[in-house]
MILODO-430477 format. One record per residue: x, y, z of N, C-alpha, C, O, CB in turn; residue in three letters. Coordinates in steps of 0.2 Angstrom, whole numbers, plus 2048, in hexadecimal, padded with zeros to 3 digits. Glycine has a CB too. Example, Ala and Ser with C-alpha at 12.3 -4.5 7.8 and 13.67 -1.06 7.14 Angstrom:
# MILODO-430477
8427E482783E7EA8278427F08278477EF82A8397EA82DALA
8407F58238447FB8248408008278438068288467FD81DSER
# end
This chain:
# MILODO-430477
8CB1FBB108C61FBB158C01FFB138BA1FCB148C81FEB1CMET
8C1205B108BB209B0E8B7205B098B1205B098BD210B0BVAL
8BA202B048B71FFAFF8B21F9B028AD1F8AFF8BB1FCAFAGLY
8B51F5B068B21F0B098AB1F2B0D8A61EFB0C8B61ECB0ELEU
8AC1F7B118A71FAB158A11FDB1089C1FEB128A91FFB1ALEU
8A31FFB0A89F202B0689A1FDB028951FFAFF8A2206B01GLY
89C1F7B038981F2AFF8921EFB038921E9B0589D1ECAFDALA
88E1F4B048881F2B088821F1B048811F4AFE8861F8B0DLEU
87E1ECB068781EAB028721EAB078741EBB0D8781E4AFEVAL
86C1E9B058671EAB0A8671E5B108661E7B168601E9B06ARG
8681DFB0E8671D9B1386D1D7B1686D1D4B1C8631D4B10PHE
8731D8B138791D6B1687F1DAB1487E1DEB0F87A1CFB13GLU
8841D9B1788A1DEB168901D9B138941D7B1788C1E2B1CVAL
8911D8B0D8961D3B0A89D1D7B0B89D1DDB098941D1B03PRO
8A11D3B0D8A81D6B0E8AE1D2B0B8B21D6B088AA1D6B16LEU
8AD1CCB0A8B31C8B088B21C5B018B51C6AFC8B51C3B0CARG
8AC1C1B008AB1BEAFA8A41C0AF88A01BCAF68AB1B6AFAARG
8A21C7AF889C1CAAF78961C5AF58961C2AF089C1CFAF3GLY
8911C5AF988B1C1AF88851C5AF78841CAAFB88A1BBAFDILE
8811C4AF287C1C9AF08761C9AF58751C4AF98791C8AE9PRO
8721CEAF686C1CEAFA8671C9AF78661CAAF186A1D5AFBALA
8641C5AFB85F1C1AF98591C1AFE85A1C4B048621BAAF8VAL
8541BEAFC84E1BEB0184F1B9B068541B5B068471BDAFESER
84C1BAB0C84D1B5B1284B1AEB0F8461ADB0C8481B7B18PHE
84F1A9B1184E1A2B1084919FB158491A2B1A85519EB0FCYS
84519AB13841197B17845192B1C84918FB1A83C193B13SER
843192B2284618EB27846187B25840185B24844190B2EPRO
84B183B2684A17CB25847179B2B84717CB30851179B24ALA
845173B2A84216FB3084616FB3684C16CB3583F168B2ESER
844171B3C849171B4284A16AB4484F168B46845175B48SER
845166B4384515FB4584B15BB4084F157B4283F15BB44LEU
84A15DB3A84F15AB3585615CB3685A158B3784D15CB2ELEU
857162B3885E164B39861162B40866160B4085E16CB39THR
85C161B4585E15EB4B860157B4A865155B4D85915EB50ARG
85D153B4585F14DB4486614CB40869148B42859149B40ARG
867151B3C86D151B39873152B3E87814FB3D86D157B34LEU
872157B43877158B48878151B4C87D150B4E87515EB4CVAL
87214EB4E873148B52877143B4E87B13FB5186C145B54SER
875142B4787913DB4388013FB4388513AB4387613DB3CGLN
882145B43889147B4288D147B49893145B4988914EB3FARG
889149B4E88D14AB5488B146B5A88E146B6088D151B56PHE
885142B5988313DB5E87C140B6187B145B6188813DB64GLY
87813BB6387113CB65871141B6B86C144B6C86E136B67ASN
876141B70875145B7687814CB7587914FB7A878141B7BASN
87A14EB6F87E154B6E87A15AB7087D15EB7387F155B66PHE
87415BB6F870161B7186C160B78869164B7A86B162B6CHIS
86E15AB7B86A159B8286F15AB8886D15AB8D867153B81GLN
875159B8687A158B8C87D15FB8E880163B89880154B8AGLN
87D161B94880167B97886165B9B885163BA187B16BB9BSER
88C166B98892164B9C89716AB9B89516FB9889515EB99VAL
89C169B9E8A116EB9E8A516FB988A516BB938A616DBA4SER
8A9175B978AC176B918B1170B908B216FB8A8B017DB92MET
8B416EB958BA169B948B7163B908BA160B8C8BD167B9AALA
8B1160B928AE15AB8F8AA15CB898A9158B858AA157B94THR
8A8162B888A5164B828A9165B7C8A7165B768A116AB83ARG
8B0166B7D8B4168B788B4162B728B4164B6C8BB168B7AALA
8B315CB748B3157B6F8AC156B6B8AC153B668B4150B73SER
8A715AB6E8A015AB6B8A015EB6489D15CB6089B15DB6FALA
8A4163B648A5167B5E8AB165B5A8B0166B5C8A616FB60VAL
8A9162B548AE15FB4F8B0165B4A8AC166B468AC159B4CASP
8B5169B4B8B716EB478B816CB3F8B7170B3B8BD172B49PRO
8B9166B3E8BA164B378B3164B338B3164B2D8BD15DB37ARG
8AD164B378A7163B348A416AB3389F16BB2F8A215FB38GLN
8A7170B368A4176B368A617AB2F8AC179B2C8A717AB3BLEU
8A117DB2C8A2181B268A0188B278A118DB2389E17EB21LYS
89C18AB2C89A191B2E89A193B3589818FB39893191B2BLEU
89D198B3689D19BB3D89A1A2B3D89C1A6B3A8A519CB40ILE
8951A2B428921A9B438931ACB498921A8B4E88A1A8B42LEU
8961B2B498981B5B508931BAB518911BEB4D89F1B8B4FPHE
8911BAB5888E1C0B5B8931C6B5B8991C4B5B88B1BFB62ASP
8921CCB5C8961D1B5C8981D3B6489D1D2B678941D7B58MET
8931D7B678941D9B6E8941D4B738901D0B7388E1DEB6FASP
89A1D4B7789B1CFB7C89E1C8B7989F1C4B7D8941CDB7FGLY
89F1C8B738A21C2B708A81C4B6C8AD1C2B6E89D1BFB6ATHR
8A81C8B678AE1CBB648B01D1B688B61D3B678AD1CCB5DLEU
8AC1D4B6B8AE1DAB6F8AC1D8B778A91D3B788AA1E0B6DTHR
8AF1DCB7B8AE1DBB828A71DDB848A41E1B818B31E0B87LEU
8A41D9B8989D1DAB8B89C1E1B8E8A01E4B9189A1D5B8FPRO
8951E3B8F8931E8B948941EFB918931F4B958961E7B9AASN
8961F0B8A8971F6B888901FAB8788F200B8989A1F6B81ALA
88B1F6B868841F9B858801F9B8B8801F4B8F8801F6B7FILE
87E1FFB8D87A200B948731FEB9286F203B9187B207B97ASP
8711F8B9386A1F6B928651F8B978601F9B9586A1EEB91PHE
8681F9B9D8631FBBA2861202BA185B204BA18671FBBA9ALA
866206B9E86420DB9C85F20DB9685B211B9686A211B9BLYS
861209B9185D208B8B856207B8D85120AB8B860203B87MET
855202B9284E1FFB9384A205B97844206B9784E1F9B97LYS
84E208B9C84B20EB9F848213B9B842215B9C850211BA5GLU
84C215B9684A21AB91844218B8D84021CB8B85021CB8DARG
844211B8B83F20EB8783820DB8B83320BB88841208B84LEU
83920DB9283320BB96832204B9682C202B9782D20FB94GLY
837200B968371F9B968391F6B9D83C1F9BA183B1F5B91LEU
8361F0B9F8381EDBA583F1EABA48411E8B9E8331E7BA7ARG
8421E9BA98491E6BA98491DFBA584E1DDBA284C1E5BB0PRO
8441DBBA68441D4BA38411D4B9C8411CFB9983F1D0BA7ASP
83F1DAB9983D1DAB928431DBB8D8471DFB8F8381E0B91GLU
8431D7B888481D8B838461DEB7E8411DFB7C8491D1B7FGLU
84B1E2B7D84A1E8B7A8471E8B738411EAB728511ECB79VAL
84B1E5B6E8481E5B678411E1B6683D1E4B6384D1E2B62LEU
8411DCB6983A1D8B698351DCB6B82F1DCB6983B1D1B6CALA
8361DFB718301E3B7582F1E9B718291EAB708321E4B7CTHR
8341ECB6E8321F3B6B82F1F1B6482A1F5B628391F6B69VAL
8311ECB6182D1EAB5A8261E8B5B8221EAB588311E5B56LYS
8251E4B6181E1E2B6281A1E8B648141E8B6381F1DCB68ARG
81D1ECB688191F2B6B8171F7B668121FAB6681C1F5B71ARG
81C1F8B6281B1FEB5D81A1FCB5681B200B51820203B5ETYR
8181F6B548181F3B4E8131F7B498141F8B438161ECB4DSER
80E1FAB4D8091FDB49809205B4A805209B488021FBB4BSER
80F207B4D81020EB4E817210B4C81B210B5080F210B55ASP
817212B4581E214B42822219B46828219B4781D215B3BPRO
81E21EB48821224B4C824222B5282A224B5481C22AB4DGLU
82021EB5682321BB5D829217B5C82D217B5F81D218B61LYS
828213B5682E20EB55834212B53839210B5682C209B4FMET
833217B4F83921BB4E83C21EB5484221FB54837221B49ALA
838221B5883B224B5F83E21FB63844220B66835227B63GLU
83B219B6383F213B67845211B6484A210B6883A20DB68ALA
845211B5E84C20FB5A851214B5B857213B5B84A20DB53MET
84F21AB5B854220B5C85721FB6385D221B64850227B5CGLN
85321EB6885521DB6F85B217B6F860218B7285021BB74ILE
859211B6C85D20CB6C86420EB6886920CB6B85A206B68ILE
863211B63869214B5F86E218B63874218B63867217B59ASP
86A21DB6786E221B6B87221EB7187821FB7286A226B6EGLU
86F219B74873215B79878211B7687E210B7986E211B7DVAL
87720EB7187C20AB6D88220EB6B88820CB6C879206B67GLU
880214B69886219B6788A21BB6D89021CB6C88321FB63SER
88721CB7288B21EB78890218B7A89521AB7D88621FB7EGLU
88E212B7989220CB7B89820CB7689D208B7888E206B7BALA
89720FB7089C20EB6B8A3210B6D8A820DB6C89B211B65ALA
8A3215B728AA218B748AD213B798B3214B7A8A821EB78ALA
8A920EB7B8AC209B808AE202B7D8AF1FEB808A8209B86PHE
8AC202B768AD1FBB738B41F9B738B91FDB718AA1FCB6CLEU
8B61F3B768BC1F0B768BC1E9B738B71E6B758BF1F1B7DGLU
8C11E7B708C11E0B6D8C21DBB738C61DDB788C61DFB68LEU
8BF1D5B728C11D0B768C91CEB758CB1CFB708BD1C9B75GLN
8CC1CCB7B8D31C9B7A8D31C4B748CF1C0B748D51C6B81ALA
8D91C5B708DA1C0B6B8D51C0B658D51BBB628DB1B9B6EASN
8D11C5B658CC1C6B608CF1C6B598CE1C2B548C71CCB60CYS
8D41CAB588D71CBB518DB1C4B508DB1C2B4A8DC1D1B51ARG
8DF1C2B558E31BCB548DE1B6B528E01B2B4E8E71BAB5AGLU
8D91B5B558D41B0B538D11B0B4C8D11ABB498CE1AFB58MET
8CF1B6B4A8CD1B7B448D21B6B3E8D11B3B398CA1BEB43LEU
8D81B9B408DE1B8B3B8DF1B0B3A8E11AEB358E41BBB3DALA
8DF1ACB408E11A5B408DB1A2B3C8DD19DB388E11A2B47ALA
8D51A4B3D8CF1A1B398D01A1B318D019DB2E8C91A4B3BLEU
8D21A7B2F8D31A9B288D91A5B258D91A2B208D41B0B27ARG
8DF1A5B298E51A1B278E419AB278E7196B238EB1A4B2BALA
8E1197B2C8E2190B2D8DB18CB2B8DB186B2A8E318EB35GLN
8D6190B2B8CF18DB298CC191B248C6194B258CB18CB2FARG
8CF192B1E8CC197B198C6194B168C2198B128D1198B13PRO
8C418EB178BE18BB158B818DB198B218CB178BF183B15ASP
8B918FB1F8B4191B238B1198B228B519DB218B6191B2BLEU
8AA198B218A719FB208A61A2B278A419EB2C8A019EB1DLYS
8A81A8B288A71ACB2E8A31B2B2D8A41B6B298AE1AEB31THR
89E1B3B328991B8B318981BBB388981B8B3D8921B5B2FVAL
8961C1B388941C5B3E88D1C6B3E88A1C8B398981CBB3FVAL
8891C4B438821C5B448811C9B4A8811C6B5087E1BFB43VAL
87E1CFB4A87D1D3B508761D6B4F8741D8B4A8831D9B50THR
8731D7B5586D1DBB5686E1E3B5786A1E7B588691D9B5BARG
8751E4B568771EBB578751EFB508731EBB4B87E1ECB59ASN
8761F5B4F8751F9B4987B1F8B448801F6B46874200B4BSER
8791FAB3E87E1FAB398841FFB3A88A1FDB3987B1FBB32LEU
882204B3D887209B3F88C206B44892208B43884210B42LYS
88A203B4988E200B4E8921FAB4B8981F9B4D88A1FEB54GLN
88F1F7B468931F1B438991F4B3F89E1F2B3F88E1EDB3ELEU
8981FAB3C89D1FDB398A2200B3E8A81FFB3C89A204B35HIS
8A0202B438A5204B488A91FEB4B8AF1FFB4C8A1207B4EHIS
8A61F8B4C8AA1F2B4E8AF1F1B498B51EFB4A8A51EDB4FPHE
8AD1F1B428B21EFB3D8B81F4B3D8BE1F2B3C8AF1EFB36VAL
8B71FBB3E8BC200B3F8C01FEB458C71FFB448B9207B3FLYS
8BE1FDB4A8C21FBB508C61F5B4F8CC1F4B518BD1FAB57VAL
8C31F0B4C8C61EAB4A8CD1EBB468D21E8B488C21E5B47LEU
8CC1EFB418D21F2B3D8D51ECB398DB1EDB388D61F5B42GLY
8D21E7B378D51E2B338D31E3B2C8CE1E4B2A8D31DBB35MET
8D81E3B278D81E4B208DC1DFB1D8E21DEB1D8DA1EBB1EASP
8D81DAB198D11DAB188CD1D8B1E8CF1D5B228CF1D5B12PRO
8C71DAB1E8C21D9B238C11D1B238BF1CEB1E8BB1DCB23VAL
8C21CEB298C21C6B298BB1C3B2A8BB1BEB2D8C61C4B2FPRO
8B61C6B268B01C3B278AD1C2B1F8AF1C6B1B8AB1C7B2BPHE
8A91BDB1E8A61BCB188A01C1B1789E1C3B128A41B5B17ASP
89D1C2B1D8971C7B1D8951C9B248981C6B298901C3B1AALA
8921CFB258901D1B2B8891D3B2B8861D6B268941D8B2DLEU
8851D2B3087E1D4B3187C1D7B3787E1D5B3C87A1CDB30PHE
8791DDB368761E1B3C86F1E0B3C86C1DDB378781E8B3CSER
86B1E3B418641E2B418611E6B3B85B1E5B398611E5B47ARG
8651EBB388631EFB328631EBB2C8601EDB278671F5B32ASP
8671E5B2C8681E2B268641DBB258631D9B1F8701E0B26CYS
8611D9B2A85E1D2B2A8591D1B2F85A1D3B358631CCB2APHE
8531CFB2D84E1CDB3284B1C7B3084A1C5B2A8481D3B33GLU
8481C3B358481C4B3C84F1C3B408531BFB3D8431C0B40PRO
8501C7B458561C6B498571C0B4D8511BDB4E8581CDB4DVAL
85D1BEB4F85D1B9B548591BAB5A8581C0B5C8651B8B56LYS
8561B5B5D8581AEB5D8551AAB578561A4B568561AAB63PRO
8511AEB5384E1AAB4D8541A8B498591ABB488491AFB49GLU
8531A2B4685819EB428591A1B3B85D19EB37857197B42PRO
8551A5B388551A7B3185C1A9B2E85D1A7B298501ACB30HIS
8601ADB328661AFB2F86B1A9B2E86E1A9B298691B4B34ILE
86A1A4B3286F19EB3186C19AB2B870198B2786E199B38VAL
866199B2A863196B25864199B1E866196B1985B194B26HIS
8641A0B1F8651A4B1986C1A3B1686D1A2B108641ACB1BHIS
8711A3B1B8781A2B1987A19BB1787D19AB1287D1A4B1FLEU
877196B1A87818FB1887518EB1187818BB0D87518BB1DCYS
86F191B1086C190B09870193B04871191AFE865193B09ASP
873199B0587719DB0187D19AAFF880199AF98781A4B03LYS
881197B04887194B0388718CB0388C189B0288C196B09TRP
881189B03881182B0288417EB08887179B07884180AFCGLY
882181B0E88517EB1487F17BB1887917EB18889183B18ILE
880175B1B87B172B2087B176B26880178B2987C16BB21SER
875178B2987517BB30879177B3587C17AB3986E17CB32PRO
879171B3487D16DB3988516EB3888816CB3D87C165B38ALA
887171B3388E173B3288F17AB3489517DB33890172B2BGLU
88B17DB3888C184B3A88C184B4288A180B45886189B38SER
88F18AB4489018BB4C88F192B4D892196B4A896188B4FILE
88A194B5288919BB5488D19CB5A88C198B5F88219CB54PHE
8911A1B5A8961A3B608931A9B638931AEB6089D1A3B5EVAL
8911A9B6988F1AFB6D88F1AFB748911AAB778881B0B6AGLY
88D1B4B7788D1B5B7F8861B5B828861B6B888911BBB81ASP
8811B4B7E87A1B5B808761AFB7E8771ACB788771BCB7FTYR
8701AEB8186C1A8B7F8691A9B788691A3B758671A7B84LYS
8681AFB768651AFB6F86A1AEB6A8681ABB658621B6B6EASP
8701AFB6B8751ADB668751A5B668751A2B6087C1AFB68ASP
8751A2B6C87619BB6C86F197B69870192B65877198B73LEU
86A19AB6A863198B68863199B60860195B5D85D19BB6BLEU
86619EB5E86619FB57869199B53866196B4E8691A6B55CYS
86F197B56872191B5386E18BB5486D187B4F879191B56GLY
86C18AB5A868184B5C862183B5886017EB55866184B63ARG
85E189B57858189B53858188B4C854185B49854190B54ASN
85E189B49860188B42862180B4186217EB3C86518CB40ALA
86317DB47865176B4686D175B46870170B44863173B40GLY
87017BB4887717BB4887A17BB4F876179B5487A181B45GLY
88017DB5088417CB57884183B5A883188B5788B179B56LEU
886183B6088618AB6488C189B6988D184B6C88018BB68SER
89018FB69895190B6E895196B7289419BB6F89C18FB6ACYS
895195B7989419BB7D89B19EB7F8A019AB81891199B84LEU
89C1A4B7E8A21A8B808A01ABB8789C1AFB878A41ADB7BILE
8A31A8B8C8A11A9B938A41AFB968A21B2B9B8A11A4B98SER
8AA1B1B938AE1B7B968B01B5B9D8B11BABA18AB1BDB95SER
8B11AFB9F8B31ADBA58AE1AEBAB8B01AEBB18B91B0BA7GLY
8A81AFBA98A21B0BAE89E1AABAF89B1A8BAB89E1B6BABCYS
89F1A7BB589B1A1BB78941A2BB789019EBB589D19FBBEPRO
8911A8BB988A1A9BB88871A9BB18821A6BB08881B0BBBASP
88B1ABBAC8891ABBA58891A4BA38851A1BA088E1AFBA1ARG
88E1A0BA588F199BA3889195BA6885191BA2895195BA6GLU
887196BAC881193BAF87B195BAC876191BAB881194BB7ASN
87A19BBAA87419EBA887219BBA186D19AB9F8741A5BA7ALA
87819AB9D877198B96879192B94879190B8E87A19EB91PHE
87C18EB9987F187B9787A183B9387C17FB8F880184B9EARG
874183B9586F17EB9186E180B8A86C17BB8686817EB95GLU
870186B8886F187B81876186B7D876187B7786D18FB80PHE
87B184B80882184B7D88417DB7C883179B80887188B81ALA
88717CB7688A176B74891176B76894170B77889174B6DASP
89417CB7789B17CB7A89B183B7E898188B7C8A017CB74ALA
89F183B838A0189B878A818AB878AC186B8989D188B8EILE
8AA191B868B1192B868B1199B898AD19DB898B5192B7FVAL
8B719BB8D8B71A1B908B91A7B8C8B71ADB8D8BC1A1B96PRO
8BC1A6B868BE1ABB828C01A9B7B8BF1A3B798C41AFB85GLY
8C21ADB778C31ACB708C91A7B6E8C91A4B6A8C41B2B6CLEU
8CE1A8B738D41A4B728D219CB738D4198B6F8D91A6B77GLN
8CE19BB788CB194B798C7192B748C718CB728C8194B80GLU
8C3197B718BF195B6B8C3193B658C218EB628BA19AB69PHE
8C9196B648CD195B5F8D018EB608D118AB5B8D319AB5EALA
8D218CB668D5186B688D0180B678D117BB648D7185B6FHIS
8C9182B688C417DB678C417BB5F8C2176B5E8BD180B69LEU
8C5180B5B8C517FB548CC17CB518CD17AB4B8C4185B50LEU
8D117BB568D7178B548DC17DB518E017BB4D8D6173B4FGLY
8DB184B528DF189B4F8E518BB548E418AB5A8DB18FB4ELEU
8EA18DB508F018FB548F0197B548F0199B4E8F618CB51GLN
8F019AB598F01A1B5A8F71A4B5A8FB1A1B5E8EC1A3B5FLEU
8F81A9B578FF1ADB588FD1B3B5D8FB1B8B5B9011B0B51ASN
8FD1B1B638FC1B6B699021B9B6C9071B6B6D8F81B2B6EVAL
9011C0B6C9071C3B6F9041C8B758FE1CAB7490A1C8B6ASER
9081C9B7A9061CEB7F9051D5B7C90A1D7B7990B1CDB85VAL
8FF1D8B7E8FE1DFB7B8FD1E4B818FA1E2B868F81DFB76SER
8FF1EAB808FE1EFB858F81F3B838F61F7B879041F3B86SER
8F51F1B7E8EF1F5B7B8E91F3B808E71EDB818ED1F3B74ASP
8E61F8B838E01F6B888DB1F3B858D71F0B888DE1FDB8BPRO
8DA1F3B7E8D51F0B7B8D61E9B7A8D21E5B778D31F3B74LYS
8DC1E6B7C8DE1DFB7B8DF1DCB828E21D7B838E41DFB77GLU
8DC1DFB878DC1DCB8E8D91D6B8E8D31D5B8B8DA1E1B93VAL
8DB1D1B928D81CAB928D11CBB938CF1CEB988DB1C6B97GLY
8CC1C7B908C51C8B908C31C5B978BE1C8B9A8C21C4B8BSER
8C61BFB998C41BCBA08C51C1BA58C11C2BAA8C81B6BA1ALA
8CB1C5BA58CC1C9BAB8C81CFBAA8C51D2BB08D41CBBAATHR
8C71D2BA48C31D8BA48BB1D7BA58B81DCBA68C41DBB9DALA
8B91D1BA48B21D0BA48AF1CBBA98A91C9BA88B01CDB9DSER
8B31C9BAE8B11C4BB28AB1C6BB68A71C1BB88B61C2BB7THR
8AA1CCBB78A41CEBBB89E1CFBB68981D1BB98A51D5BBESER
89E1CEBB08991CFBAB8941CABAC8951C4BAA89B1CFBA4ALA
88E1CBBAF8891C7BB08841C6BAA8841CBBA68851C8BB7SER
8801C1BA987B1C1BA48771C7BA48751C9B9E8771BABA4PRO
8741C9BAA8701CFBAA8731D5BA886F1DABA586D1CFBB0SER
8791D6BA987D1DDBA787E1DEBA087E1E3B9E8831DDBABSER
87E1D8B9C87F1D9B958791D5B9187A1D2B8C8861D7B92SER
8731D5B9586E1D0B9486C1CFB8D86B1CAB8A8681D2B98GLU
86B1D5B898681D4B8286C1D0B7E86A1CCB7A8661DBB7FGLU
8731D2B7E8781CEB7A8761D1B738701CFB708771C7B7AGLY
87B1D4B6F8791D7B6987E1D4B6487E1D5B5E8791DEB68THR
# end
């Protein structure tokens, strides 16, 4: 585990089949990639907002070659980060997004930028003590590696590199079940910009139409959509979240077990007394879009 975590480079964190740091790739034509998706999955694929049950057939797992996972609220339970407190300390309105506003406001003032990023880091560090994995997270990731070794799996978070390390430690899987991990310290621009998807697709020779971004917030879904790929919402059993972000999702599932089933994976699920393995739907039903609004 130590050796894997030590293999850090400037733009990305290679874990499994180490990929070198490269410059940002130029985004492919959004129109062209949307056409590729339409040709592969049907003309109404990005226009139809329907339930999870009828959307399951829209995502053909045989066509997928790349899965990008958000971290907070997707692989971990939502609401660990207190964004209300973070925004109050930063002097932001409740409806302002943290990173985008801070970078826009302090782009010409390095000292103020450093102070703001310190506040963000402090609030994120406070949340680290409460980080818990989504139910069946390890089982889903193990099944992906065992049953679909052809699939590239990546974590893309707007959280810090320090918190990404903490997540890997809590996950406790050796070898780490990802081909690469990206924090806001590793790659810019951050989601919802599609550059990270195009970067990986270019590096690995994958069409964006063969990728899917899995997350709990609209920026995760838009990152996949903007790249010309697919998007899957992890709702954690929250109807408000489903309703708020339905239009951005090509598939909606309540948790990681259902996402695994969407991919046709067989999970080895056992009942656990570990509080970090409590069912996500039960633990997170009250999680509204506004309470974990930034999504990292």
